[in-house]
Biopython code that builds the backbone (N, CA, C, O; Angstrom):
import numpy as np
from Bio.PDB.StructureBuilder import StructureBuilder

atoms = [
    (1, "MET", "N", (-8.098, -8.996, 5.990)),
    (1, "MET", "CA", (-7.518, -7.888, 5.262)),
    (1, "MET", "C", (-6.010, -7.845, 5.561)),
    (1, "MET", "O", (-5.600, -7.794, 6.720)),
    (2, "ASN", "N", (-5.209, -7.868, 4.514)),
    (2, "ASN", "CA", (-3.759, -7.881, 4.623)),
    (2, "ASN", "C", (-3.235, -6.452, 4.784)),
    (2, "ASN", "O", (-3.833, -5.515, 4.255)),
    (3, "ASN", "N", (-2.121, -6.275, 5.510)),
    (3, "ASN", "CA", (-1.535, -4.948, 5.681)),
    (3, "ASN", "C", (-1.111, -4.341, 4.354)),
    (3, "ASN", "O", (-1.182, -3.126, 4.171)),
    (4, "TYR", "N", (-0.673, -5.184, 3.431)),
    (4, "TYR", "CA", (-0.245, -4.697, 2.123)),
    (4, "TYR", "C", (-1.437, -4.323, 1.243)),
    (4, "TYR", "O", (-1.262, -3.600, 0.262)),
    (5, "ASP", "N", (-2.634, -4.790, 1.565)),
    (5, "ASP", "CA", (-3.831, -4.428, 0.817)),
    (5, "ASP", "C", (-4.383, -3.067, 1.245)),
    (5, "ASP", "O", (-5.056, -2.400, 0.460)),
    (6, "ILE", "N", (-4.107, -2.654, 2.472)),
    (6, "ILE", "CA", (-4.648, -1.398, 2.995)),
    (6, "ILE", "C", (-3.992, -0.202, 2.319)),
    (6, "ILE", "O", (-4.685, 0.731, 1.913)),
    (7, "ILE", "N", (-2.663, -0.212, 2.191)),
    (7, "ILE", "CA", (-1.946, 0.885, 1.548)),
    (7, "ILE", "C", (-1.918, 0.608, 0.055)),
    (7, "ILE", "O", (-1.291, -0.356, -0.385)),
    (8, "ILE", "N", (-2.591, 1.442, -0.730)),
    (8, "ILE", "CA", (-2.657, 1.238, -2.171)),
    (8, "ILE", "C", (-1.434, 1.836, -2.852)),
    (8, "ILE", "O", (-0.743, 1.147, -3.604)),
    (9, "LYS", "N", (-1.156, 3.132, -2.592)),
    (9, "LYS", "CA", (0.023, 3.760, -3.186)),
    (9, "LYS", "C", (0.333, 5.053, -2.447)),
    (9, "LYS", "O", (-0.555, 5.643, -1.832)),
    (10, "PRO", "N", (1.592, 5.501, -2.502)),
    (10, "PRO", "CA", (1.938, 6.797, -1.919)),
    (10, "PRO", "C", (1.511, 7.923, -2.855)),
    (10, "PRO", "O", (1.401, 7.733, -4.066)),
    (11, "VAL", "N", (1.276, 9.087, -2.281)),
    (11, "VAL", "CA", (0.957, 10.269, -3.079)),
    (11, "VAL", "C", (2.265, 10.988, -3.363)),
    (11, "VAL", "O", (2.953, 11.421, -2.439)),
    (12, "LEU", "N", (2.610, 11.119, -4.641)),
    (12, "LEU", "CA", (3.867, 11.732, -5.049)),
    (12, "LEU", "C", (3.569, 13.078, -5.695)),
    (12, "LEU", "O", (3.463, 13.183, -6.917)),
    (13, "SER", "N", (3.435, 14.107, -4.860)),
    (13, "SER", "CA", (3.141, 15.447, -5.350)),
    (13, "SER", "C", (4.066, 16.438, -4.643)),
    (13, "SER", "O", (4.739, 16.101, -3.669)),
    (14, "GLU", "N", (4.080, 17.647, -5.148)),
    (14, "GLU", "CA", (4.941, 18.677, -4.569)),
    (14, "GLU", "C", (4.522, 18.976, -3.125)),
    (14, "GLU", "O", (5.370, 19.185, -2.257)),
    (15, "LYS", "N", (3.229, 18.996, -2.879)),
    (15, "LYS", "CA", (2.738, 19.277, -1.532)),
    (15, "LYS", "C", (3.116, 18.154, -0.561)),
    (15, "LYS", "O", (3.467, 18.425, 0.587)),
    (16, "SER", "N", (3.048, 16.906, -1.009)),
    (16, "SER", "CA", (3.395, 15.800, -0.116)),
    (16, "SER", "C", (4.898, 15.747, 0.152)),
    (16, "SER", "O", (5.315, 15.303, 1.222)),
    (17, "TYR", "N", (5.720, 16.195, -0.809)),
    (17, "TYR", "CA", (7.175, 16.220, -0.594)),
    (17, "TYR", "C", (7.573, 17.243, 0.460)),
    (17, "TYR", "O", (8.588, 17.062, 1.134)),
    (18, "ASN", "N", (6.795, 18.320, 0.620)),
    (18, "ASN", "CA", (7.113, 19.334, 1.629)),
    (18, "ASN", "C", (7.030, 18.780, 3.046)),
    (18, "ASN", "O", (7.698, 19.298, 3.941)),
    (19, "GLY", "N", (6.236, 17.751, 3.271)),
    (19, "GLY", "CA", (6.094, 17.184, 4.606)),
    (19, "GLY", "C", (7.094, 16.099, 4.932)),
    (19, "GLY", "O", (7.161, 15.660, 6.079)),
    (20, "VAL", "N", (7.880, 15.648, 3.954)),
    (20, "VAL", "CA", (8.811, 14.541, 4.185)),
    (20, "VAL", "C", (9.867, 14.921, 5.217)),
    (20, "VAL", "O", (10.267, 14.078, 6.020)),
    (21, "ALA", "N", (10.326, 16.172, 5.214)),
    (21, "ALA", "CA", (11.333, 16.611, 6.185)),
    (21, "ALA", "C", (10.796, 16.564, 7.612)),
    (21, "ALA", "O", (11.560, 16.349, 8.554)),
    (22, "ASP", "N", (9.492, 16.763, 7.781)),
    (22, "ASP", "CA", (8.863, 16.721, 9.109)),
    (22, "ASP", "C", (8.278, 15.352, 9.442)),
    (22, "ASP", "O", (7.561, 15.199, 10.430)),
    (23, "LYS", "N", (8.588, 14.365, 8.614)),
    (23, "LYS", "CA", (8.085, 12.989, 8.774)),
    (23, "LYS", "C", (6.564, 12.913, 8.630)),
    (23, "LYS", "O", (5.900, 12.156, 9.337)),
    (24, "ASP", "N", (6.025, 13.708, 7.705)),
    (24, "ASP", "CA", (4.616, 13.639, 7.323)),
    (24, "ASP", "C", (4.538, 12.972, 5.959)),
    (24, "ASP", "O", (5.197, 13.408, 5.016)),
    (25, "TYR", "N", (3.737, 11.918, 5.846)),
    (25, "TYR", "CA", (3.635, 11.168, 4.605)),
    (25, "TYR", "C", (2.171, 11.028, 4.215)),
    (25, "TYR", "O", (1.288, 11.018, 5.072)),
    (26, "THR", "N", (1.923, 10.920, 2.906)),
    (26, "THR", "CA", (0.569, 10.837, 2.386)),
    (26, "THR", "C", (0.419, 9.575, 1.549)),
    (26, "THR", "O", (1.275, 9.264, 0.721)),
    (27, "PHE", "N", (-0.680, 8.847, 1.772)),
    (27, "PHE", "CA", (-0.947, 7.603, 1.057)),
    (27, "PHE", "C", (-2.391, 7.563, 0.590)),
    (27, "PHE", "O", (-3.277, 8.118, 1.240)),
    (28, "ILE", "N", (-2.627, 6.899, -0.549)),
    (28, "ILE", "CA", (-3.972, 6.504, -0.945)),
    (28, "ILE", "C", (-4.209, 5.151, -0.286)),
    (28, "ILE", "O", (-3.404, 4.234, -0.447)),
    (29, "VAL", "N", (-5.301, 5.020, 0.451)),
    (29, "VAL", "CA", (-5.565, 3.794, 1.200)),
    (29, "VAL", "C", (-6.930, 3.231, 0.804)),
    (29, "VAL", "O", (-7.719, 3.888, 0.124)),
    (30, "MET", "N", (-7.185, 2.005, 1.243)),
    (30, "MET", "CA", (-8.460, 1.356, 0.966)),
    (30, "MET", "C", (-9.587, 2.140, 1.646)),
    (30, "MET", "O", (-9.442, 2.580, 2.787)),
    (31, "ALA", "N", (-10.697, 2.310, 0.948)),
    (31, "ALA", "CA", (-11.788, 3.159, 1.431)),
    (31, "ALA", "C", (-12.411, 2.639, 2.724)),
    (31, "ALA", "O", (-12.925, 3.431, 3.514)),
    (32, "GLN", "N", (-12.378, 1.327, 2.959)),
    (32, "GLN", "CA", (-13.003, 0.760, 4.154)),
    (32, "GLN", "C", (-12.064, 0.748, 5.361)),
    (32, "GLN", "O", (-12.492, 0.370, 6.452)),
    (33, "ALA", "N", (-10.812, 1.144, 5.207)),
    (33, "ALA", "CA", (-9.825, 1.056, 6.289)),
    (33, "ALA", "C", (-10.061, 2.148, 7.328)),
    (33, "ALA", "O", (-10.368, 3.291, 6.989)),
    (34, "SER", "N", (-9.912, 1.777, 8.599)),
    (34, "SER", "CA", (-10.031, 2.745, 9.688)),
    (34, "SER", "C", (-8.649, 3.319, 10.005)),
    (34, "SER", "O", (-7.636, 2.849, 9.487)),
    (35, "LYS", "N", (-8.624, 4.337, 10.860)),
    (35, "LYS", "CA", (-7.354, 4.963, 11.232)),
    (35, "LYS", "C", (-6.428, 3.960, 11.935)),
    (35, "LYS", "O", (-5.220, 3.956, 11.698)),
    (36, "THR", "N", (-6.990, 3.130, 12.783)),
    (36, "THR", "CA", (-6.188, 2.139, 13.503)),
    (36, "THR", "C", (-5.592, 1.122, 12.541)),
    (36, "THR", "O", (-4.426, 0.752, 12.679)),
    (37, "GLU", "N", (-6.375, 0.667, 11.572)),
    (37, "GLU", "CA", (-5.864, -0.286, 10.584)),
    (37, "GLU", "C", (-4.774, 0.348, 9.720)),
    (37, "GLU", "O", (-3.793, -0.314, 9.381)),
    (38, "ILE", "N", (-4.933, 1.614, 9.364)),
    (38, "ILE", "CA", (-3.920, 2.313, 8.574)),
    (38, "ILE", "C", (-2.633, 2.454, 9.381)),
    (38, "ILE", "O", (-1.540, 2.243, 8.855)),
    (39, "LYS", "N", (-2.762, 2.806, 10.645)),
    (39, "LYS", "CA", (-1.582, 2.943, 11.517)),
    (39, "LYS", "C", (-0.831, 1.627, 11.624)),
    (39, "LYS", "O", (0.391, 1.598, 11.477)),
    (40, "ASN", "N", (-1.542, 0.541, 11.878)),
    (40, "ASN", "CA", (-0.896, -0.766, 11.994)),
    (40, "ASN", "C", (-0.250, -1.191, 10.682)),
    (40, "ASN", "O", (0.822, -1.796, 10.692)),
    (41, "ALA", "N", (-0.886, -0.885, 9.552)),
    (41, "ALA", "CA", (-0.330, -1.268, 8.253)),
    (41, "ALA", "C", (0.961, -0.514, 7.962)),
    (41, "ALA", "O", (1.932, -1.112, 7.499)),
    (42, "VAL", "N", (0.987, 0.790, 8.225)),
    (42, "VAL", "CA", (2.199, 1.584, 7.970)),
    (42, "VAL", "C", (3.330, 1.129, 8.881)),
    (42, "VAL", "O", (4.475, 1.018, 8.443)),
    (43, "GLU", "N", (3.013, 0.863, 10.152)),
    (43, "GLU", "CA", (4.053, 0.395, 11.076)),
    (43, "GLU", "C", (4.604, -0.962, 10.652)),
    (43, "GLU", "O", (5.808, -1.198, 10.760)),
    (44, "HIS", "N", (3.751, -1.850, 10.175)),
    (44, "HIS", "CA", (4.187, -3.189, 9.775)),
    (44, "HIS", "C", (4.965, -3.168, 8.462)),
    (44, "HIS", "O", (6.013, -3.804, 8.355)),
    (45, "VAL", "N", (4.462, -2.443, 7.465)),
    (45, "VAL", "CA", (5.074, -2.461, 6.129)),
    (45, "VAL", "C", (6.413, -1.731, 6.121)),
    (45, "VAL", "O", (7.376, -2.219, 5.529)),
    (46, "PHE", "N", (6.488, -0.567, 6.773)),
    (46, "PHE", "CA", (7.689, 0.259, 6.698)),
    (46, "PHE", "C", (8.581, 0.157, 7.937)),
    (46, "PHE", "O", (9.703, 0.663, 7.914)),
    (47, "GLY", "N", (8.122, -0.477, 9.011)),
    (47, "GLY", "CA", (8.940, -0.642, 10.214)),
    (47, "GLY", "C", (9.193, 0.670, 10.943)),
    (47, "GLY", "O", (10.312, 0.916, 11.392)),
    (48, "VAL", "N", (8.174, 1.518, 11.069)),
    (48, "VAL", "CA", (8.304, 2.817, 11.728)),
    (48, "VAL", "C", (7.271, 2.921, 12.847)),
    (48, "VAL", "O", (6.432, 2.034, 13.005)),
    (49, "LYS", "N", (7.332, 4.009, 13.625)),
    (49, "LYS", "CA", (6.349, 4.272, 14.673)),
    (49, "LYS", "C", (5.493, 5.463, 14.260)),
    (49, "LYS", "O", (6.023, 6.524, 13.932)),
    (50, "VAL", "N", (4.173, 5.294, 14.275)),
    (50, "VAL", "CA", (3.237, 6.322, 13.829)),
    (50, "VAL", "C", (2.703, 7.082, 15.038)),
    (50, "VAL", "O", (2.272, 6.479, 16.021)),
    (51, "ALA", "N", (2.735, 8.410, 14.958)),
    (51, "ALA", "CA", (2.191, 9.254, 16.022)),
    (51, "ALA", "C", (0.695, 9.475, 15.828)),
    (51, "ALA", "O", (-0.082, 9.325, 16.770)),
    (52, "ARG", "N", (0.285, 9.833, 14.598)),
    (52, "ARG", "CA", (-1.138, 10.059, 14.351)),
    (52, "ARG", "C", (-1.455, 9.831, 12.882)),
    (52, "ARG", "O", (-0.570, 9.846, 12.026)),
    (53, "VAL", "N", (-2.746, 9.617, 12.609)),
    (53, "VAL", "CA", (-3.241, 9.416, 11.250)),
    (53, "VAL", "C", (-4.478, 10.282, 11.060)),
    (53, "VAL", "O", (-5.410, 10.230, 11.861)),
    (54, "ASN", "N", (-4.482, 11.077, 9.999)),
    (54, "ASN", "CA", (-5.661, 11.847, 9.597)),
    (54, "ASN", "C", (-6.101, 11.311, 8.247)),
    (54, "ASN", "O", (-5.264, 10.965, 7.413)),
    (55, "VAL", "N", (-7.416, 11.237, 8.021)),
    (55, "VAL", "CA", (-7.926, 10.709, 6.756)),
    (55, "VAL", "C", (-8.895, 11.707, 6.128)),
    (55, "VAL", "O", (-9.526, 12.512, 6.814)),
    (56, "ALA", "N", (-8.991, 11.627, 4.799)),
    (56, "ALA", "CA", (-9.930, 12.450, 4.047)),
    (56, "ALA", "C", (-10.520, 11.593, 2.942)),
    (56, "ALA", "O", (-9.793, 10.904, 2.226)),
    (57, "ASN", "N", (-11.851, 11.638, 2.805)),
    (57, "ASN", "CA", (-12.539, 10.909, 1.747)),
    (57, "ASN", "C", (-12.799, 11.855, 0.581)),
    (57, "ASN", "O", (-13.260, 12.980, 0.777)),
    (58, "TYR", "N", (-12.503, 11.396, -0.631)),
    (58, "TYR", "CA", (-12.678, 12.205, -1.830)),
    (58, "TYR", "C", (-13.669, 11.531, -2.759)),
    (58, "TYR", "O", (-13.572, 10.329, -3.007)),
    (59, "ASP", "N", (-14.629, 12.302, -3.278)),
    (59, "ASP", "CA", (-15.551, 11.807, -4.295)),
    (59, "ASP", "C", (-14.875, 11.909, -5.653)),
    (59, "ASP", "O", (-14.071, 12.808, -5.899)),
    (60, "GLY", "N", (-15.215, 10.975, -6.526)),
    (60, "GLY", "CA", (-14.665, 11.011, -7.872)),
    (60, "GLY", "C", (-15.200, 12.195, -8.657)),
    (60, "GLY", "O", (-16.347, 12.605, -8.478)),
    (61, "LYS", "N", (-14.360, 12.739, -9.526)),
    (61, "LYS", "CA", (-14.782, 13.877, -10.348)),
    (61, "LYS", "C", (-15.784, 13.430, -11.401)),
    (61, "LYS", "O", (-15.721, 12.307, -11.900)),
    (62, "LEU", "N", (-16.706, 14.322, -11.731)),
    (62, "LEU", "CA", (-17.662, 14.074, -12.792)),
    (62, "LEU", "C", (-16.985, 14.355, -14.130)),
    (62, "LEU", "O", (-16.452, 15.445, -14.340)),
    (63, "LYS", "N", (-17.002, 13.381, -15.031)),
    (63, "LYS", "CA", (-16.358, 13.508, -16.339)),
    (63, "LYS", "C", (-17.368, 13.229, -17.430)),
    (63, "LYS", "O", (-18.259, 12.395, -17.271)),
    (64, "ARG", "N", (-17.219, 13.943, -18.555)),
    (64, "ARG", "CA", (-18.115, 13.752, -19.687)),
    (64, "ARG", "C", (-17.316, 13.374, -20.918)),
    (64, "ARG", "O", (-16.227, 13.897, -21.157)),
    (65, "MET", "N", (-17.868, 12.460, -21.693)),
    (65, "MET", "CA", (-17.316, 12.086, -22.996)),
    (65, "MET", "C", (-18.469, 12.194, -23.992)),
    (65, "MET", "O", (-19.253, 11.259, -24.154)),
    (66, "GLY", "N", (-18.560, 13.340, -24.654)),
    (66, "GLY", "CA", (-19.683, 13.547, -25.558)),
    (66, "GLY", "C", (-20.976, 13.691, -24.788)),
    (66, "GLY", "O", (-21.097, 14.545, -23.909)),
    (67, "ARG", "N", (-21.945, 12.850, -25.122)),
    (67, "ARG", "CA", (-23.248, 12.931, -24.442)),
    (67, "ARG", "C", (-23.270, 12.189, -23.118)),
    (67, "ARG", "O", (-24.067, 12.515, -22.238)),
    (68, "THR", "N", (-22.411, 11.202, -22.966)),
    (68, "THR", "CA", (-22.451, 10.394, -21.747)),
    (68, "THR", "C", (-21.558, 11.001, -20.687)),
    (68, "THR", "O", (-20.570, 11.672, -20.987)),
    (69, "GLN", "N", (-21.917, 10.759, -19.468)),
    (69, "GLN", "CA", (-21.098, 11.239, -18.360)),
    (69, "GLN", "C", (-20.978, 10.142, -17.317)),
    (69, "GLN", "O", (-21.817, 9.245, -17.232)),
    (70, "GLY", "N", (-19.926, 10.231, -16.532)),
    (70, "GLY", "CA", (-19.679, 9.260, -15.481)),
    (70, "GLY", "C", (-18.784, 9.881, -14.425)),
    (70, "GLY", "O", (-18.484, 11.074, -14.462)),
    (71, "ARG", "N", (-18.368, 9.057, -13.494)),
    (71, "ARG", "CA", (-17.516, 9.547, -12.412)),
    (71, "ARG", "C", (-16.228, 8.751, -12.361)),
    (71, "ARG", "O", (-16.196, 7.562, -12.678)),
    (72, "ARG", "N", (-15.160, 9.434, -11.954)),
    (72, "ARG", "CA", (-13.933, 8.735, -11.620)),
    (72, "ARG", "C", (-14.157, 8.039, -10.279)),
    (72, "ARG", "O", (-15.127, 8.324, -9.578)),
    (73, "SER", "N", (-13.265, 7.138, -9.936)),
    (73, "SER", "CA", (-13.413, 6.401, -8.689)),
    (73, "SER", "C", (-13.209, 7.305, -7.479)),
    (73, "SER", "O", (-12.362, 8.198, -7.500)),
    (74, "SER", "N", (-13.982, 7.073, -6.429)),
    (74, "SER", "CA", (-13.775, 7.745, -5.158)),
    (74, "SER", "C", (-12.611, 7.076, -4.439)),
    (74, "SER", "O", (-12.309, 5.908, -4.687)),
    (75, "TYR", "N", (-11.948, 7.830, -3.536)),
    (75, "TYR", "CA", (-10.807, 7.267, -2.826)),
    (75, "TYR", "C", (-10.652, 7.909, -1.459)),
    (75, "TYR", "O", (-11.277, 8.927, -1.161)),
    (76, "LYS", "N", (-9.807, 7.298, -0.628)),
    (76, "LYS", "CA", (-9.507, 7.806, 0.701)),
    (76, "LYS", "C", (-8.020, 8.103, 0.774)),
    (76, "LYS", "O", (-7.195, 7.302, 0.335)),
    (77, "LYS", "N", (-7.682, 9.264, 1.333)),
    (77, "LYS", "CA", (-6.292, 9.669, 1.473)),
    (77, "LYS", "C", (-5.949, 9.705, 2.959)),
    (77, "LYS", "O", (-6.727, 10.217, 3.763)),
    (78, "ALA", "N", (-4.790, 9.166, 3.325)),
    (78, "ALA", "CA", (-4.347, 9.147, 4.719)),
    (78, "ALA", "C", (-3.090, 9.989, 4.869)),
    (78, "ALA", "O", (-2.132, 9.840, 4.111)),
    (79, "TYR", "N", (-3.108, 10.871, 5.854)),
    (79, "TYR", "CA", (-1.946, 11.688, 6.199)),
    (79, "TYR", "C", (-1.342, 11.093, 7.469)),
    (79, "TYR", "O", (-1.983, 11.092, 8.520)),
    (80, "VAL", "N", (-0.117, 10.589, 7.377)),
    (80, "VAL", "CA", (0.515, 9.863, 8.476)),
    (80, "VAL", "C", (1.665, 10.689, 9.032)),
    (80, "VAL", "O", (2.538, 11.117, 8.278)),
    (81, "LYS", "N", (1.675, 10.919, 10.341)),
    (81, "LYS", "CA", (2.754, 11.631, 11.028)),
    (81, "LYS", "C", (3.502, 10.627, 11.893)),
    (81, "LYS", "O", (2.899, 9.940, 12.717)),
    (82, "LEU", "N", (4.826, 10.543, 11.703)),
    (82, "LEU", "CA", (5.647, 9.628, 12.481)),
    (82, "LEU", "C", (6.114, 10.302, 13.764)),
    (82, "LEU", "O", (6.115, 11.529, 13.863)),
    (83, "THR", "N", (6.513, 9.490, 14.754)),
    (83, "THR", "CA", (7.052, 10.028, 15.999)),
    (83, "THR", "C", (8.427, 10.624, 15.745)),
    (83, "THR", "O", (9.056, 10.329, 14.729)),
    (84, "ALA", "N", (8.894, 11.461, 16.665)),
    (84, "ALA", "CA", (10.179, 12.148, 16.493)),
    (84, "ALA", "C", (11.348, 11.168, 16.524)),
    (84, "ALA", "O", (12.345, 11.381, 15.835)),
    (85, "ASP", "N", (11.243, 10.095, 17.314)),
    (85, "ASP", "CA", (12.349, 9.143, 17.417)),
    (85, "ASP", "C", (12.284, 8.035, 16.364)),
    (85, "ASP", "O", (13.159, 7.171, 16.337)),
    (86, "SER", "N", (11.280, 8.042, 15.508)),
    (86, "SER", "CA", (11.141, 7.025, 14.473)),
    (86, "SER", "C", (12.060, 7.337, 13.296)),
    (86, "SER", "O", (12.360, 8.498, 13.015)),
    (87, "LYS", "N", (12.498, 6.288, 12.621)),
    (87, "LYS", "CA", (13.317, 6.492, 11.423)),
    (87, "LYS", "C", (12.411, 6.911, 10.269)),
    (87, "LYS", "O", (11.235, 6.546, 10.257)),
    (88, "PRO", "N", (12.929, 7.671, 9.294)),
    (88, "PRO", "CA", (12.088, 8.064, 8.157)),
    (88, "PRO", "C", (11.835, 6.884, 7.225)),
    (88, "PRO", "O", (12.546, 5.880, 7.277)),
    (89, "ILE", "N", (10.822, 7.009, 6.376)),
    (89, "ILE", "CA", (10.516, 5.967, 5.401)),
    (89, "ILE", "C", (11.488, 6.111, 4.238)),
    (89, "ILE", "O", (11.566, 7.169, 3.614)),
    (90, "GLU", "N", (12.229, 5.045, 3.949)),
    (90, "GLU", "CA", (13.305, 5.111, 2.958)),
    (90, "GLU", "C", (12.790, 5.370, 1.551)),
    (90, "GLU", "O", (13.496, 5.978, 0.746)),
    (91, "PHE", "N", (11.580, 4.925, 1.233)),
    (91, "PHE", "CA", (11.023, 5.120, -0.097)),
    (91, "PHE", "C", (10.965, 6.607, -0.456)),
    (91, "PHE", "O", (11.311, 6.995, -1.572)),
    (92, "PHE", "N", (10.526, 7.435, 0.495)),
    (92, "PHE", "CA", (10.403, 8.866, 0.237)),
    (92, "PHE", "C", (11.760, 9.556, 0.263)),
    (92, "PHE", "O", (11.957, 10.553, -0.432)),
    (93, "GLU", "N", (12.698, 9.043, 1.053)),
    (93, "GLU", "CA", (14.022, 9.652, 1.139)),
    (93, "GLU", "C", (14.778, 9.555, -0.177)),
    (93, "GLU", "O", (15.545, 10.454, -0.520)),
    (94, "SER", "N", (14.567, 8.473, -0.915)),
    (94, "SER", "CA", (15.276, 8.303, -2.170)),
    (94, "SER", "C", (14.732, 9.221, -3.263)),
    (94, "SER", "O", (15.418, 9.458, -4.257)),
    (95, "LEU", "N", (13.521, 9.740, -3.101)),
    (95, "LEU", "CA", (12.909, 10.581, -4.122)),
    (95, "LEU", "C", (13.234, 12.051, -3.947)),
    (95, "LEU", "O", (13.152, 12.814, -4.909)),
    (96, "SER", "N", (13.600, 12.466, -2.746)),
    (96, "SER", "CA", (13.827, 13.895, -2.510)),
    (96, "SER", "C", (15.260, 14.302, -2.725)),
    (96, "SER", "O", (15.600, 15.474, -2.563)),
]
sb = StructureBuilder()
sb.init_structure("model")
sb.init_model(0)
sb.init_chain("A")
sb.init_seg("    ")
for serial, (resi, resn, name, xyz) in enumerate(atoms, 1):
    if name == "N":
        sb.init_residue(resn, " ", resi, " ")
    sb.init_atom(name, np.array(xyz, "f"), 0.0, 1.0, " ", f" {name:<3s}", serial, name[0])
structure = sb.get_structure()
């Protein structure tokens, strides 16, 4: 498993932007990834030091199209907190 495969995409929402000043970042990650793998991937890809990682698993929403129904894809979200002496992630700094 490659470090670039673990992090799928950043979460770009108003709530996630509020944590950027405190070095809290949110990512959609691979569902099979553990906290340790997520920590190592963020440190390797962005060159920062991670203090802690919290994860949440989300079930896909139930959607209907006429008579048929199905589900959106399930996903895992990772909340990453950097150490105080770590540099911020430049990707998020350019957006705020």
